[in-house]
C-alpha positions as CSV (number, residue, x, y, z in Angstrom):
1,M,0.1,-0.2,0.0
2,S,1.2,3.4,-0.8
3,R,2.2,6.0,1.9
4,A,-0.5,8.2,0.7
5,K,-2.9,5.7,0.8
6,Q,-2.0,4.5,4.2
7,K,-2.1,8.3,5.4
8,G,-6.0,7.9,4.0
9,T,-6.9,4.7,5.3
10,S,-5.4,5.5,8.7
11,A,-7.7,8.9,8.8
12,E,-10.6,7.2,7.7
13,S,-10.2,4.2,10.4
14,A,-9.8,7.2,13.1
15,L,-13.2,8.7,12.1
16,V,-14.6,5.7,12.2
17,K,-13.9,5.2,15.6
18,F,-14.8,8.3,16.6
19,L,-18.0,8.3,14.9
20,K,-19.2,4.8,16.4
21,T,-20.1,6.8,19.6
22,T,-23.0,8.2,17.6
23,F,-23.3,5.8,14.5
24,P,-22.6,2.5,15.9
25,L,-22.9,0.9,12.5
26,A,-20.1,3.4,11.2
27,E,-17.5,1.4,9.0
28,R,-15.2,2.2,6.3
29,R,-16.6,2.0,3.1
30,A,-15.4,-0.3,0.0
31,L,-13.9,1.2,-2.9
32,T,-16.9,1.8,-5.2
33,G,-15.0,3.1,-8.4
34,S,-17.0,5.9,-10.4
35,N,-20.0,5.8,-8.7
36,D,-18.1,6.7,-5.3
37,Q,-20.3,7.4,-2.2
38,G,-17.9,8.6,0.4
39,D,-15.3,7.1,2.6
40,I,-17.8,6.2,5.3
41,T,-21.2,4.0,5.2
42,G,-23.5,3.2,8.5
43,T,-24.6,6.6,8.8
44,P,-28.0,6.7,7.2
45,R,-28.6,10.1,4.7
46,L,-25.1,11.2,5.4
47,A,-21.8,11.1,3.0
48,W,-18.4,11.5,4.6
49,E,-15.2,12.5,2.6
50,V,-11.8,12.0,4.7
51,K,-8.8,13.8,3.8
52,N,-5.5,13.4,5.2
53,Q,-3.0,15.6,3.4
54,K,-0.2,17.9,3.9
55,S,-1.5,20.3,1.0
56,Y,-5.0,21.7,1.4
57,K,-7.2,21.3,-1.9
58,F,-10.6,22.4,-0.2
59,S,-12.4,23.6,-3.6
60,E,-11.6,20.2,-5.3
61,W,-12.4,18.3,-2.3
62,I,-15.7,20.0,-1.7
63,K,-16.8,19.4,-5.5
64,E,-15.8,15.6,-4.9
65,T,-17.9,15.4,-1.8
66,K,-21.1,17.0,-3.3
67,V,-20.6,14.2,-6.4
68,E,-20.2,11.6,-3.5
69,T,-23.3,13.1,-1.5
70,V,-25.5,12.8,-4.7
71,N,-24.4,9.3,-5.2
72,A,-24.9,8.2,-1.8
73,N,-28.7,9.8,-2.3
74,A,-27.4,11.3,1.2
75,D,-29.2,14.5,2.8
76,F,-25.9,15.9,3.6
77,G,-22.1,15.5,2.7
78,F,-19.2,16.3,5.2
79,L,-15.6,16.9,4.1
80,I,-13.6,15.9,6.8
81,V,-10.0,17.4,7.0
82,K,-7.1,16.1,9.3
83,P,-5.2,19.3,9.9
84,N,-1.5,19.0,10.0
85,G,0.4,18.7,13.3
86,V,-3.1,17.3,14.8
87,G,-3.0,13.6,15.7
88,L,-5.2,10.5,14.8
89,E,-6.0,10.6,18.5
90,K,-7.5,14.0,18.2
91,T,-10.3,13.7,15.7
92,G,-12.7,15.6,17.1
93,S,-10.5,18.3,16.6
94,W,-10.4,17.8,12.8
95,W,-12.0,19.8,10.5
96,A,-15.8,19.5,9.3
97,V,-16.3,21.4,5.9
98,M,-19.6,22.4,4.0
99,E,-21.1,24.7,2.1
100,V,-23.1,27.7,3.6
101,S,-26.2,26.8,1.7
102,A,-25.9,23.2,3.0
103,L,-24.8,24.3,6.6
104,I,-28.1,26.5,6.6
105,E,-30.3,23.4,5.1
106,L,-28.8,21.6,8.2
107,L,-29.8,24.0,10.6
108,R,-33.4,24.4,9.2
109,K,-33.6,20.4,9.3
110,A,-32.4,20.6,13.1
111,G,-35.1,23.3,13.8
112,Y,-32.4,26.1,14.5
113,V,-33.7,28.4,11.7
114,D,-37.1,28.8,10.8
115,A,-37.8,27.1,7.4
116,G,-40.3,29.7,6.5
117,L,-37.5,32.3,6.3
């Protein structure tokens, strides 16, 4: 396994471990080729794209996350980025990235924002 693949796998595994406290069925998703549905399954209606890279490519990664969200028929997609210098054991300190419009929709569905606004 290449070093880059190993880094990605370790980050995905760390996030799954963290998510299992909320989503007991969370697990790494097997590669699905051109119909990629994200890196983690077992979290109903959610898609997850996990990145553990030295250089940040947020624009590219957000586009990838959006495609995977559609492919997974998910309500929301999250780009999870392991910041440089933050270890695998500090998964709760990683970054969750999404477009503001998706965040507002999430807040509406959670009841924090009046849907009629």
